[in-house]
C-alpha positions, 0 to 999 in steps of 0.5 A: 782650335775649336774655341777659335772656330766658336769665337769666329762664329760668334763674331760673325753673328755679332757683325751680321746683327750689328750691320743689320741694325746699322742698315735699319738705322740708315733706312730709318734716317733715309725714310725720315729724310724722304718724308721731310723732303716730300713735305717741304716740296708740297708746302712749297707747291702750296705757297706757289699756288697761293702766290699765283705761280701755278706752273711752278706749283705743279712742278713742286707737287709732281716733285713731292709725288716722285720723291716718295710715291708710297706715302700718303702725300703722293696722291694728294700731290698728284691731285694738287698738280692737276688743280694747279693747272686747272685754276689757270685754265690749262685744261689739257695738262689738267686732264693729263694729270687726272687721267694719270691719277685715275690709273695710278690711284684707282682706290684713292679716297678722293677718286670722286673729286678726281672724276668731278674735276675731270668732268669740269675740265671738259665742261668748261671747254664747251663753246657752242653746239656748232663746234667740236662735240668732244668736250660736250660728250666727254664731260657728259660721260664723266658726269654720268660716272659721278652720278652712278658711282658717287650718288650721295655726294655734292658732286653728283648733285651738280653733275645732274644739273650740268647734264641737263645743261649739256642735253640742252646744248646737244638738243640745240645742235640737233635742231640747228642741223635739222633746220638746215636739212629742212631748208635744203629740202632734205626731208629724211635727215631733217626728220631724223634730227627732230626725232632725236630731240624727242627721243633722247632730249625730251626734257629739254626746251627744244621738244616743243619745236621739234614736234612742230617741225615734224608736223611741218615736214610731214605736212610738206611732203604730203604725209598728212596723217603723220603730221596730225599724229605729231600735232596731236602729241604737241597739243596734248602736252603743250597746247598753250605754246606758240609751237602748237599754235604754229602747227594749228595754222598749218592745218587751218590756213584761215586761222592766221587771217581770223587771228589778225582780224580779231586783233584788228577788231580789238584794236579798233574797240580800244581806239574808239574807247580812248577817243570817247574819253577825250570827248 
């Protein structure tokens, strides 16, 4: 009786071990099969992308990610799906894919590229300064993240260049609105817009004009000392610019007349010289 019990116990152990081995074997086969399926889906996605069928490519990359989400191919596939949409200017789909990538793979080694592609996707939707500001502000936000978090990359170098262009666009918008308020004689809103350009976008090409407009507005409403303050600032930094000349004309009404007389005198001298050559 004891022997039967021992044999039953040994057989039970053997079957358990055997089943465990079989399960491991099945698991290994399944895992290899998954990796093969992922690779095939990824390669098919690449082939479709190269052939110009970006929607099918994105579908295959998404499929590769879903098949084996724990593999190294999953984040690569997610990024490639986003890139597939991007090359065909499907910016909404690109942004959705990238936001999902940043949420699921926040520590991925290609996170800098994901932020850059996200910034570019917003940047390339910028139309002009009079349109919706969302694309401008979102692109600036992500370019600033790149500069801060990944300073020693090519992405950061391009981000700095793009931010300078974005600031020009934002300053242009402020100037456009400021001129509108000035024409409508809404002095305070106009002053605020021109001051924004000086305080927030001082490195842009619009700073000189903004200073001149502040001279113009303050002089118009009788705040002469304030007008002189901005005129002095303009003269100190941009004395050779046309905007400084325009501001100077505001304070010296005879300047424009003297300038025209000087030009006419110069023209008369040239005409007389030319006529003498014909004699």
